N, CA, C and O atoms as a GROMACS GRO file, in nm:
protein
  412
    1UNK      N    1   0.089  -0.131   0.032
    1UNK     CA    2   0.003  -0.023   0.003
    1UNK      C    3   0.074   0.120  -0.008
    1UNK      O    4   0.019   0.217  -0.059
    2UNK      N    5   0.201   0.120   0.047
    2UNK     CA    6   0.320   0.260   0.059
    2UNK      C    7   0.346   0.291  -0.071
    2UNK      O    8   0.329   0.408  -0.106
    3UNK      N    9   0.388   0.199  -0.162
    3UNK     CA   10   0.358   0.194  -0.330
    3UNK      C   11   0.258   0.290  -0.396
    3UNK      O   12   0.282   0.373  -0.484
    4UNK      N   13   0.162   0.266  -0.348
    4UNK     CA   14   0.036   0.356  -0.402
    4UNK      C   15   0.019   0.474  -0.327
    4UNK      O   16  -0.045   0.563  -0.382
    5UNK      N   17   0.048   0.489  -0.249
    5UNK     CA   18   0.060   0.586  -0.122
    5UNK      C   19   0.156   0.697  -0.217
    5UNK      O   20   0.109   0.794  -0.276
    6UNK      N   21   0.294   0.660  -0.217
    6UNK     CA   22   0.392   0.733  -0.279
    6UNK      C   23   0.380   0.767  -0.431
    6UNK      O   24   0.446   0.863  -0.470
    7UNK      N   25   0.288   0.684  -0.540
    7UNK     CA   26   0.252   0.702  -0.682
    7UNK      C   27   0.151   0.827  -0.680
    7UNK      O   28   0.158   0.921  -0.760
    8UNK      N   29   0.031   0.811  -0.548
    8UNK     CA   30  -0.021   0.918  -0.567
    8UNK      C   31   0.045   1.067  -0.465
    8UNK      O   32  -0.030   1.163  -0.482
    9UNK      N   33   0.111   1.084  -0.411
    9UNK     CA   34   0.164   1.193  -0.359
    9UNK      C   35   0.238   1.221  -0.443
    9UNK      O   36   0.239   1.344  -0.440
   10UNK      N   37   0.330   1.174  -0.552
   10UNK     CA   38   0.393   1.164  -0.653
   10UNK      C   39   0.325   1.259  -0.751
   10UNK      O   40   0.388   1.355  -0.795
   11UNK      N   41   0.183   1.232  -0.790
   11UNK     CA   42   0.088   1.249  -0.874
   11UNK      C   43   0.054   1.413  -0.816
   11UNK      O   44   0.065   1.510  -0.892
   12UNK      N   45   0.014   1.427  -0.682
   12UNK     CA   46  -0.031   1.548  -0.619
   12UNK      C   47   0.087   1.672  -0.664
   12UNK      O   48   0.058   1.784  -0.705
   13UNK      N   49   0.231   1.615  -0.642
   13UNK     CA   50   0.352   1.678  -0.666
   13UNK      C   51   0.333   1.723  -0.778
   13UNK      O   52   0.318   1.844  -0.793
   14UNK      N   53   0.328   1.619  -0.903
   14UNK     CA   54   0.342   1.700  -1.034
   14UNK      C   55   0.248   1.788  -1.072
   14UNK      O   56   0.275   1.858  -1.170
   15UNK      N   57   0.132   1.804  -1.015
   15UNK     CA   58   0.014   1.853  -1.049
   15UNK      C   59   0.020   1.995  -0.976
   15UNK      O   60  -0.032   2.096  -1.024
   16UNK      N   61   0.078   1.991  -0.870
   16UNK     CA   62   0.152   2.133  -0.814
   16UNK      C   63   0.250   2.183  -0.876
   16UNK      O   64   0.245   2.306  -0.865
   17UNK      N   65   0.348   2.144  -0.945
   17UNK     CA   66   0.435   2.141  -0.994
   17UNK      C   67   0.428   2.246  -1.128
   17UNK      O   68   0.489   2.352  -1.145
   18UNK      N   69   0.340   2.182  -1.208
   18UNK     CA   70   0.283   2.240  -1.314
   18UNK      C   71   0.165   2.345  -1.314
   18UNK      O   72   0.153   2.421  -1.410
   19UNK      N   73   0.089   2.351  -1.222
   19UNK     CA   74   0.007   2.426  -1.150
   19UNK      C   75   0.097   2.580  -1.161
   19UNK      O   76   0.062   2.684  -1.218
   20UNK      N   77   0.206   2.555  -1.094
   20UNK     CA   78   0.291   2.706  -1.033
   20UNK      C   79   0.351   2.728  -1.136
   20UNK      O   80   0.428   2.824  -1.126
   21UNK      N   81   0.350   2.664  -1.264
   21UNK     CA   82   0.452   2.719  -1.353
   21UNK      C   83   0.379   2.815  -1.457
   21UNK      O   84   0.436   2.879  -1.545
   22UNK      N   85   0.254   2.814  -1.433
   22UNK     CA   86   0.172   2.891  -1.525
   22UNK      C   87   0.103   2.995  -1.507
   22UNK      O   88   0.034   3.059  -1.587
   23UNK      N   89   0.142   3.026  -1.307
   23UNK     CA   90   0.082   3.164  -1.296
   23UNK      C   91   0.127   3.292  -1.347
   23UNK      O   92   0.042   3.381  -1.348
   24UNK      N   93   0.243   3.320  -1.391
   24UNK     CA   94   0.216   3.411  -1.421
   24UNK      C   95   0.208   3.454  -1.588
   24UNK      O   96   0.238   3.566  -1.628
   25UNK      N   97   0.163   3.349  -1.671
   25UNK     CA   98   0.138   3.334  -1.812
   25UNK      C   99  -0.031   3.367  -1.801
   25UNK      O  100  -0.082   3.456  -1.869
   26UNK      N  101  -0.109   3.281  -1.705
   26UNK     CA  102  -0.229   3.319  -1.677
   26UNK      C  103  -0.258   3.436  -1.620
   26UNK      O  104  -0.371   3.443  -1.572
   27UNK      N  105  -0.172   3.555  -1.608
   27UNK     CA  106  -0.236   3.654  -1.520
   27UNK      C  107  -0.180   3.736  -1.664
   27UNK      O  108  -0.263   3.825  -1.680
   28UNK      N  109  -0.102   3.742  -1.747
   28UNK     CA  110  -0.083   3.788  -1.878
   28UNK      C  111  -0.166   3.771  -1.976
   28UNK      O  112  -0.170   3.854  -2.066
   29UNK      N  113  -0.251   3.652  -1.977
   29UNK     CA  114  -0.329   3.650  -2.117
   29UNK      C  115  -0.490   3.676  -2.005
   29UNK      O  116  -0.595   3.632  -2.052
   30UNK      N  117  -0.492   3.724  -1.911
   30UNK     CA  118  -0.651   3.719  -1.850
   30UNK      C  119  -0.683   3.617  -1.797
   30UNK      O  120  -0.792   3.639  -1.744
   31UNK      N  121  -0.649   3.498  -1.776
   31UNK     CA  122  -0.710   3.377  -1.738
   31UNK      C  123  -0.690   3.381  -1.613
   31UNK      O  124  -0.581   3.405  -1.561
   32UNK      N  125  -0.858   3.344  -1.518
   32UNK     CA  126  -0.873   3.332  -1.406
   32UNK      C  127  -0.732   3.254  -1.299
   32UNK      O  128  -0.704   3.149  -1.357
   33UNK      N  129  -0.648   3.267  -1.185
   33UNK     CA  130  -0.536   3.180  -1.166
   33UNK      C  131  -0.548   3.065  -1.111
   33UNK      O  132  -0.451   2.993  -1.091
   34UNK      N  133  -0.723   3.018  -1.064
   34UNK     CA  134  -0.730   2.916  -1.065
   34UNK      C  135  -0.750   2.834  -1.165
   34UNK      O  136  -0.715   2.717  -1.158
   35UNK      N  137  -0.811   2.885  -1.273
   35UNK     CA  138  -0.823   2.798  -1.434
   35UNK      C  139  -0.721   2.731  -1.471
   35UNK      O  140  -0.706   2.612  -1.498
   36UNK      N  141  -0.639   2.835  -1.471
   36UNK     CA  142  -0.496   2.825  -1.568
   36UNK      C  143  -0.384   2.736  -1.476
   36UNK      O  144  -0.289   2.681  -1.530
   37UNK      N  145  -0.407   2.729  -1.333
   37UNK     CA  146  -0.338   2.624  -1.263
   37UNK      C  147  -0.395   2.471  -1.280
   37UNK      O  148  -0.327   2.369  -1.293
   38UNK      N  149  -0.530   2.481  -1.275
   38UNK     CA  150  -0.609   2.392  -1.254
   38UNK      C  151  -0.554   2.296  -1.395
   38UNK      O  152  -0.506   2.183  -1.393
   39UNK      N  153  -0.582   2.393  -1.522
   39UNK     CA  154  -0.595   2.243  -1.655
   39UNK      C  155  -0.429   2.250  -1.669
   39UNK      O  156  -0.403   2.146  -1.730
   40UNK      N  157  -0.308   2.318  -1.645
   40UNK     CA  158  -0.177   2.290  -1.596
   40UNK      C  159  -0.189   2.159  -1.526
   40UNK      O  160  -0.167   2.065  -1.603
   41UNK      N  161  -0.220   2.120  -1.392
   41UNK     CA  162  -0.222   2.011  -1.295
   41UNK      C  163  -0.253   1.897  -1.413
   41UNK      O  164  -0.182   1.811  -1.464
   42UNK      N  165  -0.410   1.943  -1.435
   42UNK     CA  166  -0.488   1.815  -1.505
   42UNK      C  167  -0.384   1.740  -1.623
   42UNK      O  168  -0.363   1.619  -1.632
   43UNK      N  169  -0.324   1.854  -1.714
   43UNK     CA  170  -0.247   1.791  -1.848
   43UNK      C  171  -0.124   1.716  -1.743
   43UNK      O  172  -0.118   1.593  -1.743
   44UNK      N  173  -0.039   1.786  -1.667
   44UNK     CA  174   0.057   1.714  -1.647
   44UNK      C  175   0.017   1.561  -1.572
   44UNK      O  176   0.078   1.458  -1.601
   45UNK      N  177  -0.083   1.564  -1.482
   45UNK     CA  178  -0.138   1.411  -1.422
   45UNK      C  179  -0.198   1.358  -1.538
   45UNK      O  180  -0.198   1.237  -1.516
   46UNK      N  181  -0.261   1.380  -1.675
   46UNK     CA  182  -0.307   1.302  -1.766
   46UNK      C  183  -0.191   1.250  -1.812
   46UNK      O  184  -0.187   1.130  -1.837
   47UNK      N  185  -0.084   1.325  -1.830
   47UNK     CA  186   0.058   1.272  -1.889
   47UNK      C  187   0.110   1.150  -1.830
   47UNK      O  188   0.153   1.053  -1.892
   48UNK      N  189   0.102   1.167  -1.678
   48UNK     CA  190   0.235   1.106  -1.610
   48UNK      C  191   0.124   0.961  -1.652
   48UNK      O  192   0.158   0.874  -1.733
   49UNK      N  193   0.007   0.962  -1.585
   49UNK     CA  194  -0.111   0.854  -1.578
   49UNK      C  195  -0.134   0.765  -1.707
   49UNK      O  196  -0.171   0.647  -1.703
   50UNK      N  197  -0.102   0.853  -1.846
   50UNK     CA  198  -0.108   0.791  -1.970
   50UNK      C  199   0.040   0.672  -1.948
   50UNK      O  200   0.033   0.550  -1.962
   51UNK      N  201   0.127   0.727  -1.923
   51UNK     CA  202   0.279   0.679  -1.941
   51UNK      C  203   0.231   0.551  -1.810
   51UNK      O  204   0.190   0.441  -1.848
   52UNK      N  205   0.239   0.577  -1.693
   52UNK     CA  206   0.175   0.466  -1.641
   52UNK      C  207   0.136   0.355  -1.694
   52UNK      O  208   0.196   0.247  -1.702
   53UNK      N  209  -0.017   0.401  -1.745
   53UNK     CA  210  -0.101   0.282  -1.785
   53UNK      C  211  -0.021   0.186  -1.916
   53UNK      O  212  -0.044   0.068  -1.940
   54UNK      N  213   0.096   0.292  -2.002
   54UNK     CA  214   0.113   0.232  -2.109
   54UNK      C  215   0.216   0.123  -2.084
   54UNK      O  216   0.226   0.022  -2.154
   55UNK      N  217   0.295   0.151  -1.974
   55UNK     CA  218   0.398   0.077  -1.912
   55UNK      C  219   0.369  -0.046  -1.863
   55UNK      O  220   0.438  -0.148  -1.873
   56UNK      N  221   0.241  -0.031  -1.800
   56UNK     CA  222   0.196  -0.150  -1.727
   56UNK      C  223   0.118  -0.235  -1.821
   56UNK      O  224   0.097  -0.353  -1.791
   57UNK      N  225   0.057  -0.165  -1.976
   57UNK     CA  226   0.042  -0.257  -2.053
   57UNK      C  227   0.132  -0.327  -2.099
   57UNK      O  228   0.089  -0.437  -2.134
   58UNK      N  229   0.248  -0.311  -2.115
   58UNK     CA  230   0.338  -0.401  -2.133
   58UNK      C  231   0.383  -0.516  -2.103
   58UNK      O  232   0.441  -0.588  -2.184
   59UNK      N  233   0.360  -0.547  -1.972
   59UNK     CA  234   0.391  -0.668  -1.894
   59UNK      C  235   0.324  -0.719  -1.783
   59UNK      O  236   0.352  -0.817  -1.713
   60UNK      N  237   0.209  -0.619  -1.774
   60UNK     CA  238   0.124  -0.614  -1.642
   60UNK      C  239   0.210  -0.615  -1.490
   60UNK      O  240   0.171  -0.676  -1.391
   61UNK      N  241   0.350  -0.526  -1.498
   61UNK     CA  242   0.386  -0.496  -1.390
   61UNK      C  243   0.422  -0.362  -1.382
   61UNK      O  244   0.411  -0.301  -1.488
   62UNK      N  245   0.466  -0.290  -1.271
   62UNK     CA  246   0.521  -0.177  -1.300
   62UNK      C  247   0.633  -0.184  -1.207
   62UNK      O  248   0.604  -0.206  -1.090
   63UNK      N  249   0.767  -0.168  -1.240
   63UNK     CA  250   0.868  -0.137  -1.149
   63UNK      C  251   0.908  -0.020  -1.072
   63UNK      O  252   0.826   0.067  -1.044
   64UNK      N  253   0.991  -0.016  -1.048
   64UNK     CA  254   1.034   0.125  -0.952
   64UNK      C  255   1.118   0.228  -1.069
   64UNK      O  256   1.127   0.350  -1.054
   65UNK      N  257   1.179   0.151  -1.190
   65UNK     CA  258   1.239   0.207  -1.266
   65UNK      C  259   1.107   0.296  -1.364
   65UNK      O  260   1.088   0.412  -1.398
   66UNK      N  261   1.040   0.171  -1.382
   66UNK     CA  262   0.897   0.238  -1.480
   66UNK      C  263   0.852   0.360  -1.443
   66UNK      O  264   0.843   0.454  -1.523
   67UNK      N  265   0.819   0.368  -1.311
   67UNK     CA  266   0.738   0.482  -1.212
   67UNK      C  267   0.848   0.574  -1.206
   67UNK      O  268   0.805   0.682  -1.246
   68UNK      N  269   0.958   0.583  -1.179
   68UNK     CA  270   1.039   0.681  -1.206
   68UNK      C  271   1.044   0.742  -1.336
   68UNK      O  272   1.030   0.863  -1.351
   69UNK      N  273   1.059   0.677  -1.414
   69UNK     CA  274   1.048   0.728  -1.604
   69UNK      C  275   0.917   0.795  -1.640
   69UNK      O  276   0.910   0.900  -1.704
   70UNK      N  277   0.819   0.730  -1.596
   70UNK     CA  278   0.694   0.798  -1.608
   70UNK      C  279   0.684   0.924  -1.534
   70UNK      O  280   0.594   0.985  -1.593
   71UNK      N  281   0.736   1.016  -1.413
   71UNK     CA  282   0.738   1.091  -1.362
   71UNK      C  283   0.842   1.212  -1.398
   71UNK      O  284   0.840   1.333  -1.376
   72UNK      N  285   0.936   1.120  -1.465
   72UNK     CA  286   1.094   1.177  -1.522
   72UNK      C  287   1.037   1.322  -1.638
   72UNK      O  288   1.097   1.428  -1.653
   73UNK      N  289   0.887   1.276  -1.717
   73UNK     CA  290   0.837   1.377  -1.782
   73UNK      C  291   0.814   1.537  -1.725
   73UNK      O  292   0.830   1.647  -1.778
   74UNK      N  293   0.766   1.492  -1.587
   74UNK     CA  294   0.744   1.625  -1.486
   74UNK      C  295   0.875   1.680  -1.452
   74UNK      O  296   0.877   1.802  -1.471
   75UNK      N  297   0.963   1.642  -1.417
   75UNK     CA  298   1.090   1.653  -1.369
   75UNK      C  299   1.184   1.803  -1.401
   75UNK      O  300   1.197   1.783  -1.522
   76UNK      N  301   1.219   1.868  -1.389
   76UNK     CA  302   1.281   1.973  -1.432
   76UNK      C  303   1.346   1.954  -1.549
   76UNK      O  304   1.418   1.855  -1.543
   77UNK      N  305   1.348   2.016  -1.663
   77UNK     CA  306   1.444   1.945  -1.777
   77UNK      C  307   1.578   1.968  -1.745
   77UNK      O  308   1.614   2.050  -1.660
   78UNK      N  309   1.672   1.882  -1.826
   78UNK     CA  310   1.810   1.904  -1.839
   78UNK      C  311   1.862   1.782  -1.735
   78UNK      O  312   1.972   1.728  -1.745
   79UNK      N  313   1.756   1.750  -1.628
   79UNK     CA  314   1.826   1.629  -1.556
   79UNK      C  315   1.813   1.514  -1.601
   79UNK      O  316   1.725   1.471  -1.675
   80UNK      N  317   1.935   1.440  -1.538
   80UNK     CA  318   1.937   1.313  -1.608
   80UNK      C  319   1.802   1.245  -1.612
   80UNK      O  320   1.750   1.205  -1.716
   81UNK      N  321   1.745   1.236  -1.479
   81UNK     CA  322   1.617   1.188  -1.454
   81UNK      C  323   1.510   1.191  -1.602
   81UNK      O  324   1.448   1.099  -1.655
   82UNK      N  325   1.517   1.311  -1.631
   82UNK     CA  326   1.405   1.376  -1.740
   82UNK      C  327   1.426   1.296  -1.826
   82UNK      O  328   1.325   1.248  -1.877
   83UNK      N  329   1.582   1.240  -1.887
   83UNK     CA  330   1.575   1.231  -2.031
   83UNK      C  331   1.582   1.034  -2.011
   83UNK      O  332   1.559   0.958  -2.105
   84UNK      N  333   1.612   0.992  -1.885
   84UNK     CA  334   1.642   0.895  -1.915
   84UNK      C  335   1.490   0.768  -1.966
   84UNK      O  336   1.375   0.798  -1.936
   85UNK      N  337   1.514   0.669  -2.022
   85UNK     CA  338   1.399   0.609  -2.080
   85UNK      C  339   1.373   0.492  -1.979
   85UNK      O  340   1.467   0.421  -1.945
   86UNK      N  341   1.219   0.469  -1.921
   86UNK     CA  342   1.197   0.322  -1.888
   86UNK      C  343   1.312   0.213  -1.951
   86UNK      O  344   1.370   0.232  -2.058
   87UNK      N  345   1.333   0.088  -1.857
   87UNK     CA  346   1.379   0.017  -1.916
   87UNK      C  347   1.327  -0.055  -2.023
   87UNK      O  348   1.390  -0.072  -2.127
   88UNK      N  349   1.198  -0.104  -2.000
   88UNK     CA  350   1.082  -0.158  -2.103
   88UNK      C  351   1.107  -0.080  -2.274
   88UNK      O  352   1.132  -0.142  -2.378
   89UNK      N  353   1.088   0.079  -2.255
   89UNK     CA  354   1.091   0.114  -2.370
   89UNK      C  355   1.265   0.101  -2.439
   89UNK      O  356   1.285   0.114  -2.559
   90UNK      N  357   1.338   0.084  -2.373
   90UNK     CA  358   1.497   0.059  -2.399
   90UNK      C  359   1.489  -0.036  -2.476
   90UNK      O  360   1.543  -0.036  -2.586
   91UNK      N  361   1.409  -0.150  -2.421
   91UNK     CA  362   1.429  -0.266  -2.456
   91UNK      C  363   1.349  -0.283  -2.614
   91UNK      O  364   1.389  -0.354  -2.707
   92UNK      N  365   1.244  -0.208  -2.612
   92UNK     CA  366   1.139  -0.217  -2.718
   92UNK      C  367   1.233  -0.160  -2.813
   92UNK      O  368   1.248  -0.222  -2.918
   93UNK      N  369   1.316  -0.022  -2.792
   93UNK     CA  370   1.350   0.036  -2.888
   93UNK      C  371   1.483  -0.031  -2.949
   93UNK      O  372   1.519  -0.015  -3.066
   94UNK      N  373   1.545  -0.101  -2.862
   94UNK     CA  374   1.675  -0.187  -2.909
   94UNK      C  375   1.625  -0.318  -3.013
   94UNK      O  376   1.715  -0.368  -3.081
   95UNK      N  377   1.503  -0.368  -3.026
   95UNK     CA  378   1.500  -0.449  -3.074
   95UNK      C  379   1.376  -0.407  -3.225
   95UNK      O  380   1.346  -0.473  -3.324
   96UNK      N  381   1.334  -0.278  -3.177
   96UNK     CA  382   1.326  -0.226  -3.325
   96UNK      C  383   1.449  -0.177  -3.425
   96UNK      O  384   1.432  -0.160  -3.546
   97UNK      N  385   1.553  -0.160  -3.368
   97UNK     CA  386   1.697  -0.125  -3.441
   97UNK      C  387   1.723  -0.223  -3.507
   97UNK      O  388   1.737  -0.237  -3.628
   98UNK      N  389   1.732  -0.319  -3.395
   98UNK     CA  390   1.801  -0.406  -3.494
   98UNK      C  391   1.737  -0.527  -3.615
   98UNK      O  392   1.635  -0.595  -3.604
   99UNK      N  393   1.805  -0.525  -3.694
   99UNK     CA  394   1.772  -0.560  -3.832
   99UNK      C  395   1.718  -0.671  -3.814
   99UNK      O  396   1.766  -0.741  -3.724
  100UNK      N  397   1.603  -0.723  -3.890
  100UNK     CA  398   1.544  -0.870  -3.896
  100UNK      C  399   1.646  -0.950  -3.933
  100UNK      O  400   1.725  -0.890  -4.006
  101UNK      N  401   1.684  -1.096  -3.904
  101UNK     CA  402   1.745  -1.188  -3.998
  101UNK      C  403   1.678  -1.240  -4.036
  101UNK      O  404   1.572  -1.276  -3.985
  102UNK      N  405   1.740  -1.271  -4.191
  102UNK     CA  406   1.697  -1.330  -4.287
  102UNK      C  407   1.764  -1.442  -4.309
  102UNK      O  408   1.886  -1.446  -4.295
  103UNK      N  409   1.676  -1.566  -4.354
  103UNK     CA  410   1.759  -1.695  -4.381
  103UNK      C  411   1.763  -1.707  -4.509
  103UNK      O  412   1.823  -1.802  -4.560
   0.00000   0.00000   0.00000
């Protein structure tokens, strides 16, 4: 249960991190502050939940590396965590890049 709690807390943090980033832009555009923060937060949560779902669909398991990779899209740009791919995605990409063996 602590794993689920950790993921939910990280989703909440992603919501907050993305919402705070649009405060200035929303005020310049004349959008109410709460609407701008809500839309940015929902967008980041949707991105994370989609990546978690896709990683789970691969094999029915979510490893810590998969969860970290899903949240990597929200972390600050330029950090190693933000650019690192999930192990399943790396395997899939390597399999696609290898030439098909012909007999």
